[in-house]
N, CA, C and O atoms as a Tinker XYZ file with bonds, in Angstrom:
   276  protein
     1  N      8.413000  -29.416000  -35.030000    73     2
     2  CA     9.153000  -28.168000  -35.003000    64     1     3
     3  C      8.186000  -27.034000  -34.670000    63     2     4     5
     4  O      7.109000  -26.936000  -35.257000    81     3
     5  N      8.569000  -26.196000  -33.745000    73     3     6
     6  CA     7.741000  -25.078000  -33.310000    64     5     7
     7  C      8.228000  -23.808000  -33.973000    63     6     8     9
     8  O      9.410000  -23.475000  -33.888000    81     7
     9  N      7.332000  -23.095000  -34.632000    73     7    10
    10  CA     7.693000  -21.811000  -35.223000    64     9    11
    11  C      6.927000  -20.716000  -34.514000    63    10    12    13
    12  O      5.769000  -20.899000  -34.138000    81    11
    13  N      7.569000  -19.589000  -34.334000    73    11    14
    14  CA     6.953000  -18.445000  -33.676000    64    13    15
    15  C      6.947000  -17.277000  -34.654000    63    14    16    17
    16  O      7.992000  -16.896000  -35.181000    81    15
    17  N      5.794000  -16.723000  -34.890000    73    15    18
    18  CA     5.687000  -15.549000  -35.738000    64    17    19
    19  C      6.249000  -14.362000  -34.959000    63    18    20    21
    20  O      5.806000  -14.074000  -33.848000    81    19
    21  N      7.230000  -13.675000  -35.551000    73    19    22
    22  CA     7.894000  -12.561000  -34.864000    64    21    23
    23  C      6.907000  -11.448000  -34.550000    63    22    24    25
    24  O      7.002000  -10.828000  -33.491000    81    23
    25  N      5.963000  -11.180000  -35.442000    73    23    26
    26  CA     4.978000  -10.124000  -35.201000    64    25    27
    27  C      4.106000  -10.455000  -33.991000    63    26    28    29
    28  O      3.787000   -9.573000  -33.194000    81    27
    29  N      3.720000  -11.720000  -33.854000    73    27    30
    30  CA     2.905000  -12.129000  -32.702000    64    29    31
    31  C      3.724000  -11.999000  -31.417000    63    30    32    33
    32  O      3.218000  -11.526000  -30.400000    81    31
    33  N      4.974000  -12.413000  -31.467000    73    31    34
    34  CA     5.847000  -12.287000  -30.298000    64    33    35
    35  C      6.013000  -10.824000  -29.893000    63    34    36    37
    36  O      5.946000  -10.501000  -28.707000    81    35
    37  N      6.228000   -9.941000  -30.862000    73    35    38
    38  CA     6.345000   -8.515000  -30.547000    64    37    39
    39  C      5.038000   -7.951000  -30.000000    63    38    40    41
    40  O      5.060000   -7.095000  -29.115000    81    39
    41  N      3.898000   -8.418000  -30.513000    73    39    42
    42  CA     2.612000   -7.947000  -29.990000    64    41    43
    43  C      2.459000   -8.322000  -28.521000    63    42    44    45
    44  O      1.973000   -7.520000  -27.724000    81    43
    45  N      2.867000   -9.528000  -28.160000    73    43    46
    46  CA     2.795000   -9.956000  -26.757000    64    45    47
    47  C      3.729000   -9.104000  -25.904000    63    46    48    49
    48  O      3.356000   -8.685000  -24.808000    81    47
    49  N      4.931000   -8.848000  -26.393000    73    47    50
    50  CA     5.887000   -8.018000  -25.645000    64    49    51
    51  C      5.335000   -6.613000  -25.452000    63    50    52    53
    52  O      5.477000   -6.037000  -24.373000    81    51
    53  N      4.705000   -6.054000  -26.484000    73    51    54
    54  CA     4.136000   -4.707000  -26.386000    64    53    55
    55  C      3.043000   -4.670000  -25.330000    63    54    56    57
    56  O      3.004000   -3.753000  -24.509000    81    55
    57  N      2.162000   -5.650000  -25.344000    73    55    58
    58  CA     1.070000   -5.677000  -24.359000    64    57    59
    59  C      1.632000   -5.768000  -22.942000    63    58    60    61
    60  O      1.160000   -5.072000  -22.044000    81    59
    61  N      2.622000   -6.612000  -22.739000    73    59    62
    62  CA     3.213000   -6.766000  -21.400000    64    61    63
    63  C      3.879000   -5.468000  -20.960000    63    62    64    65
    64  O      3.741000   -5.060000  -19.807000    81    63
    65  N      4.601000   -4.818000  -21.868000    73    63    66
    66  CA     5.297000   -3.574000  -21.511000    64    65    67
    67  C      4.317000   -2.441000  -21.226000    63    66    68    69
    68  O      4.561000   -1.627000  -20.336000    81    67
    69  N      3.222000   -2.377000  -21.962000    73    67    70
    70  CA     2.274000   -1.280000  -21.780000    64    69    71
    71  C      1.371000   -1.470000  -20.569000    63    70    72    73
    72  O      0.731000   -0.518000  -20.121000    81    71
    73  N      1.311000   -2.680000  -20.036000    73    71    74
    74  CA     0.485000   -2.919000  -18.842000    64    73    75
    75  C      1.141000   -2.375000  -17.579000    63    74    76    77
    76  O      0.479000   -2.199000  -16.556000    81    75
    77  N      2.436000   -2.110000  -17.650000    73    75    78
    78  CA     3.141000   -1.596000  -16.468000    64    77    79
    79  C      2.693000   -0.174000  -16.160000    63    78    80    81
    80  O      2.220000    0.543000  -17.042000    81    79
    81  N      2.843000    0.215000  -14.930000    73    79    82
    82  CA     2.461000    1.558000  -14.509000    64    81    83
    83  C      3.351000    2.594000  -15.171000    63    82    84    85
    84  O      4.545000    2.361000  -15.362000    81    83
    85  N      2.783000    3.727000  -15.519000    73    83    86
    86  CA     3.522000    4.787000  -16.200000    64    85    87
    87  C      4.645000    5.324000  -15.327000    63    86    88    89
    88  O      5.724000    5.632000  -15.834000    81    87
    89  N      4.413000    5.442000  -14.026000    73    87    90
    90  CA     5.416000    5.998000  -13.130000    64    89    91
    91  C      6.652000    5.110000  -13.036000    63    90    92    93
    92  O      7.732000    5.589000  -12.688000    81    91
    93  N      6.506000    3.826000  -13.341000    73    91    94
    94  CA     7.617000    2.889000  -13.202000    64    93    95
    95  C      8.524000    2.873000  -14.435000    63    94    96    97
    96  O      9.531000    2.165000  -14.445000    81    95
    97  N      8.188000    3.632000  -15.463000    73    95    98
    98  CA     8.965000    3.614000  -16.698000    64    97    99
    99  C     10.005000    4.722000  -16.711000    63    98   100   101
   100  O      9.722000    5.861000  -16.339000    81    99
   101  N     11.197000    4.380000  -17.137000    73    99   102
   102  CA    12.233000    5.386000  -17.333000    64   101   103
   103  C     12.161000    5.882000  -18.774000    63   102   104   105
   104  O     11.452000    5.312000  -19.603000    81   103
   105  N     12.892000    6.930000  -19.055000    73   103   106
   106  CA    12.911000    7.466000  -20.424000    64   105   107
   107  C     13.484000    6.426000  -21.391000    63   106   108   109
   108  O     12.982000    6.274000  -22.505000    81   107
   109  N     14.514000    5.723000  -20.978000    73   107   110
   110  CA    15.114000    4.691000  -21.810000    64   109   111
   111  C     14.111000    3.572000  -22.075000    63   110   112   113
   112  O     14.037000    3.055000  -23.189000    81   111
   113  N     13.342000    3.200000  -21.060000    73   111   114
   114  CA    12.332000    2.152000  -21.205000    64   113   115
   115  C     11.263000    2.569000  -22.215000    63   114   116   117
   116  O     10.817000    1.747000  -23.014000    81   115
   117  N     10.851000    3.831000  -22.188000    73   115   118
   118  CA     9.863000    4.328000  -23.134000    64   117   119
   119  C     10.416000    4.315000  -24.553000    63   118   120   121
   120  O      9.688000    4.003000  -25.496000    81   119
   121  N     11.693000    4.650000  -24.717000    73   119   122
   122  CA    12.315000    4.642000  -26.043000    64   121   123
   123  C     12.386000    3.224000  -26.604000    63   122   124   125
   124  O     12.171000    3.019000  -27.798000    81   123
   125  N     12.685000    2.257000  -25.758000    73   123   126
   126  CA    12.725000    0.862000  -26.200000    64   125   127
   127  C     11.326000    0.414000  -26.621000    63   126   128   129
   128  O     11.179000   -0.294000  -27.617000    81   127
   129  N     10.312000    0.815000  -25.883000    73   127   130
   130  CA     8.933000    0.454000  -26.237000    64   129   131
   131  C      8.556000    1.047000  -27.584000    63   130   132   133
   132  O      7.937000    0.369000  -28.405000    81   131
   133  N      8.919000    2.299000  -27.825000    73   131   134
   134  CA     8.637000    2.938000  -29.109000    64   133   135
   135  C      9.347000    2.193000  -30.242000    63   134   136   137
   136  O      8.758000    1.979000  -31.301000    81   135
   137  N     10.584000    1.803000  -30.034000    73   135   138
   138  CA    11.329000    1.061000  -31.043000    64   137   139
   139  C     10.657000   -0.279000  -31.349000    63   138   140   141
   140  O     10.549000   -0.669000  -32.512000    81   139
   141  N     10.211000   -0.976000  -30.320000    73   139   142
   142  CA     9.530000   -2.258000  -30.512000    64   141   143
   143  C      8.232000   -2.060000  -31.296000    63   142   144   145
   144  O      7.914000   -2.855000  -32.180000    81   143
   145  N      7.488000   -1.011000  -30.978000    73   143   146
   146  CA     6.235000   -0.741000  -31.687000    64   145   147
   147  C      6.509000   -0.411000  -33.154000    63   146   148   149
   148  O      5.761000   -0.842000  -34.032000    81   147
   149  N      7.568000    0.346000  -33.430000    73   147   150
   150  CA     7.908000    0.661000  -34.815000    64   149   151
   151  C      8.278000   -0.594000  -35.604000    63   150   152   153
   152  O      7.849000   -0.757000  -36.746000    81   151
   153  N      9.066000   -1.472000  -35.005000    73   151   154
   154  CA     9.426000   -2.725000  -35.672000    64   153   155
   155  C      8.179000   -3.565000  -35.911000    63   154   156   157
   156  O      8.036000   -4.169000  -36.974000    81   155
   157  N      7.275000   -3.610000  -34.934000    73   155   158
   158  CA     6.017000   -4.334000  -35.086000    64   157   159
   159  C      5.218000   -3.782000  -36.267000    63   158   160   161
   160  O      4.674000   -4.544000  -37.065000    81   159
   161  N      5.150000   -2.462000  -36.372000    73   159   162
   162  CA     4.428000   -1.830000  -37.481000    64   161   163
   163  C      5.015000   -2.189000  -38.829000    63   162   164   165
   164  O      4.282000   -2.435000  -39.787000    81   163
   165  N      6.341000   -2.220000  -38.904000    73   163   166
   166  CA     6.996000   -2.586000  -40.167000    64   165   167
   167  C      6.705000   -4.037000  -40.525000    63   166   168   169
   168  O      6.519000   -4.357000  -41.699000    81   167
   169  N      6.663000   -4.916000  -39.532000    73   167   170
   170  CA     6.390000   -6.326000  -39.795000    64   169   171
   171  C      4.937000   -6.584000  -40.182000    63   170   172   173
   172  O      4.661000   -7.468000  -40.993000    81   171
   173  N      4.010000   -5.823000  -39.611000    73   171   174
   174  CA     2.585000   -6.063000  -39.842000    64   173   175
   175  C      2.086000   -5.351000  -41.100000    63   174   176   177
   176  O      1.135000   -5.816000  -41.729000    81   175
   177  N      2.705000   -4.241000  -41.474000    73   175   178
   178  CA     2.212000   -3.414000  -42.581000    64   177   179
   179  C      2.002000   -4.179000  -43.888000    63   178   180   181
   180  O      0.961000   -3.982000  -44.515000    81   179
   181  N      2.917000   -5.038000  -44.340000    73   179   182
   182  CA     2.695000   -5.695000  -45.627000    64   181   183
   183  C      1.696000   -6.864000  -45.595000    63   182   184   185
   184  O      1.393000   -7.438000  -46.641000    81   183
   185  N      1.191000   -7.215000  -44.430000    73   183   186
   186  CA     0.261000   -8.335000  -44.338000    64   185   187
   187  C     -1.158000   -7.882000  -44.676000    63   186   188   189
   188  O     -1.437000   -6.685000  -44.738000    81   187
   189  N     -2.042000   -8.841000  -44.892000    73   187   190
   190  CA    -3.441000   -8.522000  -45.182000    64   189   191
   191  C     -4.078000   -7.787000  -44.001000    63   190   192   193
   192  O     -4.864000   -6.859000  -44.192000    81   191
   193  N     -3.734000   -8.206000  -42.778000    73   191   194
   194  CA    -4.257000   -7.525000  -41.587000    64   193   195
   195  C     -3.795000   -6.072000  -41.559000    63   194   196   197
   196  O     -4.586000   -5.168000  -41.292000    81   195
   197  N     -2.518000   -5.852000  -41.834000    73   195   198
   198  CA    -1.967000   -4.490000  -41.844000    64   197   199
   199  C     -2.625000   -3.618000  -42.895000    63   198   200   201
   200  O     -2.903000   -2.445000  -42.645000    81   199
   201  N     -2.877000   -4.182000  -44.074000    73   199   202
   202  CA    -3.541000   -3.424000  -45.133000    64   201   203
   203  C     -4.977000   -3.088000  -44.741000    63   202   204   205
   204  O     -5.468000   -2.000000  -45.043000    81   203
   205  N     -5.646000   -4.019000  -44.071000    73   203   206
   206  CA    -7.008000   -3.751000  -43.598000    64   205   207
   207  C     -7.049000   -2.639000  -42.578000    63   206   208   209
   208  O     -7.922000   -1.773000  -42.630000    81   207
   209  N     -6.108000   -2.659000  -41.647000    73   207   210
   210  CA    -6.029000   -1.593000  -40.640000    64   209   211
   211  C     -5.741000   -0.254000  -41.314000    63   210   212   213
   212  O     -6.345000    0.759000  -40.959000    81   211
   213  N     -4.827000   -0.239000  -42.282000    73   211   214
   214  CA    -4.506000    0.994000  -42.998000    64   213   215
   215  C     -5.728000    1.532000  -43.739000    63   214   216   217
   216  O     -5.956000    2.742000  -43.758000    81   215
   217  N     -6.511000    0.648000  -44.348000    73   215   218
   218  CA    -7.724000    1.075000  -45.048000    64   217   219
   219  C     -8.748000    1.678000  -44.086000    63   218   220   221
   220  O     -9.350000    2.711000  -44.383000    81   219
   221  N     -8.943000    1.040000  -42.950000    73   219   222
   222  CA    -9.909000    1.541000  -41.963000    64   221   223
   223  C     -9.466000    2.904000  -41.425000    63   222   224   225
   224  O    -10.275000    3.826000  -41.319000    81   223
   225  N     -8.190000    3.025000  -41.089000    73   223   226
   226  CA    -7.679000    4.306000  -40.572000    64   225   227
   227  C     -7.778000    5.391000  -41.641000    63   226   228   229
   228  O     -8.114000    6.536000  -41.338000    81   227
   229  N     -7.486000    5.034000  -42.885000    73   227   230
   230  CA    -7.601000    5.995000  -43.979000    64   229   231
   231  C     -9.031000    6.476000  -44.174000    63   230   232   233
   232  O     -9.268000    7.667000  -44.373000    81   231
   233  N     -9.985000    5.549000  -44.117000    73   231   234
   234  CA   -11.394000    5.921000  -44.255000    64   233   235
   235  C    -11.846000    6.789000  -43.085000    63   234   236   237
   236  O    -12.608000    7.739000  -43.267000    81   235
   237  N    -11.374000    6.459000  -41.888000    73   235   238
   238  CA   -11.710000    7.266000  -40.712000    64   237   239
   239  C    -11.157000    8.670000  -40.841000    63   238   240   241
   240  O    -11.847000    9.644000  -40.542000    81   239
   241  N     -9.910000    8.779000  -41.288000    73   239   242
   242  CA    -9.294000   10.098000  -41.457000    64   241   243
   243  C    -10.014000   10.898000  -42.525000    63   242   244   245
   244  O    -10.215000   12.102000  -42.363000    81   243
   245  N    -10.403000   10.254000  -43.610000    73   243   246
   246  CA   -11.140000   10.933000  -44.667000    64   245   247
   247  C    -12.492000   11.428000  -44.154000    63   246   248   249
   248  O    -12.895000   12.556000  -44.441000    81   247
   249  N    -13.180000   10.590000  -43.403000    73   247   250
   250  CA   -14.470000   10.971000  -42.833000    64   249   251
   251  C    -14.355000   12.143000  -41.881000    63   250   252   253
   252  O    -15.193000   13.044000  -41.901000    81   251
   253  N    -13.322000   12.140000  -41.045000    73   251   254
   254  CA   -13.118000   13.240000  -40.103000    64   253   255
   255  C    -12.757000   14.531000  -40.824000    63   254   256   257
   256  O    -13.186000   15.612000  -40.419000    81   255
   257  N    -11.969000   14.422000  -41.893000    73   255   258
   258  CA   -11.591000   15.610000  -42.662000    64   257   259
   259  C    -12.799000   16.216000  -43.345000    63   258   260   261
   260  O    -12.976000   17.434000  -43.346000    81   259
   261  N    -13.636000   15.359000  -43.929000    73   259   262
   262  CA   -14.831000   15.858000  -44.613000    64   261   263
   263  C    -15.842000   16.416000  -43.633000    63   262   264   265
   264  O    -16.558000   17.362000  -43.962000    81   263
   265  N    -15.917000   15.855000  -42.436000    73   263   266
   266  CA   -16.856000   16.344000  -41.433000    64   265   267
   267  C    -16.431000   17.707000  -40.909000    63   266   268   269
   268  O    -17.268000   18.495000  -40.469000    81   267
   269  N    -15.134000   17.988000  -40.955000    73   267   270
   270  CA   -14.629000   19.264000  -40.453000    64   269   271
   271  C    -14.801000   20.415000  -41.426000    63   270   272   273
   272  O    -14.551000   21.567000  -41.070000    81   271
   273  N    -15.225000   20.123000  -42.650000    73   271   274
   274  CA   -15.364000   21.188000  -43.648000    64   273   275
   275  C    -16.653000   21.921000  -43.520000    63   274   276
   276  O    -16.916000   22.846000  -44.290000    81   275
């Protein structure tokens, strides 16, 4: 039996959609891409990988905020 992780499938779809030329995208196409990215974020957020990314981004934001003071 073959199982496909939905988050991995969405990541592949996102990469394929973003490789297209910007001029070839319609407004509707861009909205669909944003929706797919949001769903991907919701699926990845509760995982260990998602938590690691959130920690790194949080530390980066904290560092940038402190550097700006």
